[in-house]
C-alpha positions as CSV (number, residue, x, y, z in Angstrom):
1,M,13.2,-30.5,-8.1
2,N,10.2,-29.0,-6.5
3,N,9.4,-32.0,-4.2
4,I,5.8,-32.2,-5.6
5,N,4.1,-35.2,-7.2
6,Q,4.0,-34.6,-10.9
7,T,0.6,-36.1,-11.2
8,E,-0.9,-33.7,-8.6
9,K,-3.9,-31.8,-9.8
10,V,-4.3,-28.0,-9.8
11,K,-5.5,-26.7,-6.3
12,I,-8.0,-23.9,-6.1
13,I,-6.6,-20.9,-4.3
14,K,-8.8,-18.6,-2.2
15,V,-7.8,-15.4,-0.6
16,D,-9.7,-13.6,2.2
17,Y,-8.8,-10.2,3.0
18,L,-9.9,-10.0,6.5
19,E,-9.4,-6.5,7.9
20,G,-7.0,-3.6,7.9
21,L,-6.3,-2.3,11.4
22,H,-3.3,-0.7,13.4
23,G,-1.2,-0.7,10.2
24,M,-1.6,-4.3,9.3
25,I,-3.7,-6.0,6.6
26,E,-4.7,-9.5,7.7
27,I,-5.0,-12.0,5.0
28,N,-5.9,-15.7,4.9
29,V,-4.4,-17.5,1.7
30,S,-6.0,-21.0,1.1
31,L,-4.5,-23.6,-1.3
32,G,-6.6,-26.7,-1.5
33,K,-7.3,-27.7,2.1
34,D,-4.4,-25.8,3.6
35,T,-4.6,-22.1,4.9
36,E,-1.8,-19.8,6.0
37,H,-2.5,-16.4,7.7
38,I,-0.5,-13.5,6.1
39,R,0.1,-9.9,7.4
40,F,1.1,-7.0,5.2
41,Y,2.8,-4.4,7.7
42,H,2.7,-0.7,6.8
43,V,6.2,0.0,8.4
44,Y,7.8,-2.4,5.7
45,D,5.1,-1.9,3.3
46,P,5.2,-4.5,0.6
47,I,2.4,-3.6,-1.7
48,E,4.5,-2.0,-4.6
49,E,6.6,-5.3,-4.7
50,F,3.5,-7.4,-4.4
51,I,1.8,-5.6,-7.4
52,A,5.1,-5.8,-9.4
53,W,5.4,-9.6,-8.7
54,L,1.8,-10.1,-9.9
55,E,2.5,-8.1,-13.0
56,A,5.7,-10.2,-13.8
57,I,3.4,-13.3,-13.6
58,C,0.9,-11.5,-16.0
59,V,3.6,-10.9,-18.6
60,G,4.9,-14.4,-18.6
61,V,8.0,-14.3,-16.4
62,Q,8.9,-18.0,-15.9
63,K,9.9,-17.7,-12.2
64,C,9.4,-14.8,-9.9
65,E,9.5,-14.2,-6.2
66,F,8.3,-11.7,-3.6
67,W,9.3,-11.6,0.0
68,F,8.0,-9.3,2.9
69,I,8.4,-8.7,6.5
70,E,5.3,-9.3,8.7
71,G,6.7,-7.4,11.5
72,V,8.9,-10.1,12.9
73,D,8.9,-13.0,10.4
74,D,10.0,-12.9,6.7
75,K,7.9,-14.7,4.1
76,R,8.1,-15.3,0.5
77,F,5.7,-15.9,-2.3
78,T,7.2,-17.9,-5.4
79,F,5.5,-18.4,-8.7
80,E,7.1,-20.7,-11.3
81,C,5.9,-21.8,-14.7
82,E,7.2,-25.3,-15.5
83,R,7.5,-24.8,-19.3
84,F,8.8,-28.3,-20.0
85,C,6.2,-29.9,-17.9
86,Y,2.9,-29.1,-19.6
87,G,3.2,-25.4,-18.7
88,R,1.9,-26.1,-15.1
89,K,2.1,-23.3,-12.6
90,L,3.6,-23.8,-9.2
91,F,2.8,-21.5,-6.2
92,T,4.7,-21.5,-2.9
93,V,4.4,-19.6,0.3
94,A,7.4,-20.2,2.6
95,E,9.4,-18.7,5.5
96,D,12.2,-16.5,3.9
97,Y,15.1,-18.2,5.7
98,H,17.7,-20.7,4.8
99,N,15.7,-24.0,5.2
100,G,12.8,-22.1,6.1
101,K,9.4,-23.9,6.4
102,I,7.3,-24.3,3.3
103,L,3.8,-23.2,4.4
104,L,1.8,-23.7,1.0
105,H,3.0,-25.5,-2.0
106,G,1.0,-26.6,-5.1
107,Y,0.0,-26.4,-8.8
108,V,-2.4,-23.3,-9.4
109,D,-4.5,-22.0,-12.2
110,Q,-2.6,-18.8,-13.1
111,Y,-5.9,-16.7,-13.6
112,N,-7.3,-17.8,-10.3
113,L,-4.2,-16.9,-8.5
114,I,-4.1,-13.3,-10.0
115,E,-7.8,-12.6,-9.7
116,Q,-7.9,-13.8,-5.9
117,L,-4.9,-11.7,-5.0
118,Y,-5.5,-8.5,-7.0
119,T,-9.3,-8.4,-7.6
120,G,-9.6,-9.5,-4.0
121,M,-7.5,-6.7,-2.7
122,K,-9.3,-4.1,-4.8
123,T,-12.8,-5.4,-3.5
124,F,-11.4,-5.4,0.1
125,V,-10.3,-1.8,-0.2
126,S,-13.7,-0.8,-1.4
127,S,-15.4,-2.5,1.5
128,D,-16.3,-1.5,5.1
129,K,-13.5,-3.8,6.2
130,Y,-10.8,-1.4,5.1
131,D,-10.3,2.1,6.6
132,Y,-7.5,3.9,4.8
133,T,-6.6,5.8,7.9
134,N,-5.5,2.6,9.5
135,Y,-2.9,1.8,6.9
136,E,-2.0,4.5,4.4
137,R,0.4,7.4,4.3
138,I,-1.8,10.5,4.3
139,T,-0.7,14.0,3.6
140,F,-2.1,17.6,4.3
141,Y,-2.8,17.7,0.5
142,D,-4.6,14.3,0.5
143,I,-7.0,15.6,3.0
144,Y,-7.4,19.2,1.6
145,K,-8.0,17.7,-1.8
146,K,-10.8,15.4,-0.6
147,K,-12.5,18.1,1.3
148,N,-12.3,20.8,-1.4
149,N,-12.0,19.1,-4.8
150,L,-9.0,21.2,-5.7
151,N,-5.8,20.2,-7.6
152,R,-2.3,20.7,-6.3
153,D,-1.8,24.0,-8.3
154,D,-5.2,25.5,-7.0
155,V,-4.4,24.5,-3.4
156,L,-0.8,26.2,-3.7
157,S,-2.2,29.3,-5.3
158,F,-4.8,29.5,-2.6
159,L,-2.3,29.2,0.2
160,C,0.1,31.5,-1.3
161,Q,-2.4,34.3,-0.7
162,K,-2.5,33.5,3.0
163,S,-0.2,34.7,5.7
164,V,1.7,32.3,7.9
165,D,-1.0,32.5,10.7
166,E,-3.6,31.7,8.3
167,I,-1.8,28.8,6.7
168,S,-1.0,27.5,10.1
169,E,-4.6,27.4,11.1
170,I,-5.9,25.7,7.8
171,L,-3.2,23.0,8.1
172,F,-3.9,22.4,11.9
173,N,-7.5,22.1,11.4
174,I,-6.8,19.6,8.5
175,G,-4.4,17.6,10.7
176,H,-6.4,17.8,13.9
177,E,-9.5,16.2,12.1
178,L,-7.5,13.3,11.0
179,N,-5.1,12.9,13.9
180,P,-6.3,14.8,16.9
181,D,-3.6,13.2,19.3
182,D,-0.7,14.8,17.3
183,F,-2.5,18.2,16.6
184,I,-3.1,19.7,19.9
185,E,-3.7,23.4,20.7
186,G,-2.0,24.6,17.5
187,N,1.1,22.3,17.8
188,Y,2.1,19.6,15.5
189,D,3.8,16.5,17.0
190,S,5.3,14.2,14.4
191,T,8.5,12.4,13.8
192,T,9.7,15.0,11.6
193,T,8.7,18.2,13.6
194,N,9.1,16.9,17.2
195,D,6.2,18.8,18.8
196,K,7.0,22.2,17.1
197,S,4.5,24.9,16.5
198,L,3.1,24.6,13.0
199,K,4.5,28.2,12.3
200,K,8.1,26.7,13.0
201,I,8.0,24.5,9.9
202,Y,8.2,27.5,7.5
203,P,11.1,29.9,7.0
204,D,10.8,33.1,9.1
205,N,10.5,35.1,5.9
206,I,8.0,33.0,4.0
207,D,5.5,35.9,3.9
208,S,7.9,38.1,2.0
209,M,9.0,35.5,-0.5
210,K,8.2,35.5,-4.2
211,E,5.4,33.2,-5.2
212,K,7.5,30.7,-7.0
213,R,9.7,30.0,-4.0
214,K,6.8,30.1,-1.5
215,K,5.0,27.5,-3.6
216,I,8.0,25.2,-3.5
217,I,8.1,25.5,0.3
218,L,4.3,25.0,0.7
219,N,4.4,22.0,-1.7
220,N,7.0,20.2,0.5
221,I,4.9,20.8,3.5
222,L,1.6,19.6,1.8
223,E,3.6,16.2,1.3
224,D,4.2,15.8,5.1
225,N,2.8,12.5,6.3
226,I,0.3,13.5,9.0
227,A,-1.2,10.0,9.6
228,C,-0.1,7.4,12.3
229,H,0.8,4.9,9.4
230,S,2.9,5.0,6.3
231,G,1.6,2.4,4.0
232,Y,0.8,2.5,0.2
233,K,-2.2,4.3,-1.0
234,L,-4.4,1.3,-1.6
235,S,-7.4,3.5,-2.2
236,E,-5.6,4.3,-5.4
237,L,-4.6,0.9,-6.4
238,H,-4.4,0.3,-10.1
239,S,-2.3,-1.8,-12.5
240,E,-3.1,-1.7,-16.2
241,I,-0.9,-4.7,-16.8
242,I,-2.9,-6.8,-14.3
243,E,-6.4,-5.6,-15.4
244,K,-5.4,-6.2,-19.1
245,Y,-4.5,-9.7,-18.1
246,L,-7.7,-10.4,-16.3
247,K,-9.8,-8.9,-19.1
248,E,-8.2,-10.9,-21.9
249,N,-8.1,-14.2,-20.0
250,K,-11.6,-13.9,-18.3
251,K,-13.2,-17.3,-18.0
């Protein structure tokens, strides 16, 4: 059924997260002697589905798949536990088309697979190879929180005390530091605001609004993506399911 020799031994899987630039995470996945180059692309960000696929493997789902778009091509990861064949675990990377080419295919150790893909990604994200501004969605609040160590309620309470002009200056300075090409001379050029003055993203009467209503509007503004990319916040990557599995099955 799987077109694989039933006497074939388990292959070592090795995953190298190479770099994260220009909205792409470049990855080499090696299975035995074969290697395939993989890209995760921020526009069709697959990270949540990728983590869900790993979690499904950890909790014992017999067969699960995860497909993603690299920018042009579609690819698919498949994991299959052959319950009636000594519990062997089969891992496949293939083109996600009808009669698509099989790129990697073989028996793997489940712990080795999870550890290389998940722990490898966490190690990569915390290394100098990864710059979150080259992949992740970043909001006004993300930057303000990092700079001032304030929670959301504190930020909103602070901004509510400010006038429209003062708020605009605060947000412009935050955006200009991250993305100077889109924040020029008091204007904010993005896909959502189309080169509008920052003042124009608020209602005209925001200064006279009651605090509760003002906070709702400001909270929505704080969630604007001001980065050039829109990927998953890998800097916050965490899965209790996967980490419990790795702890309980550590070799």
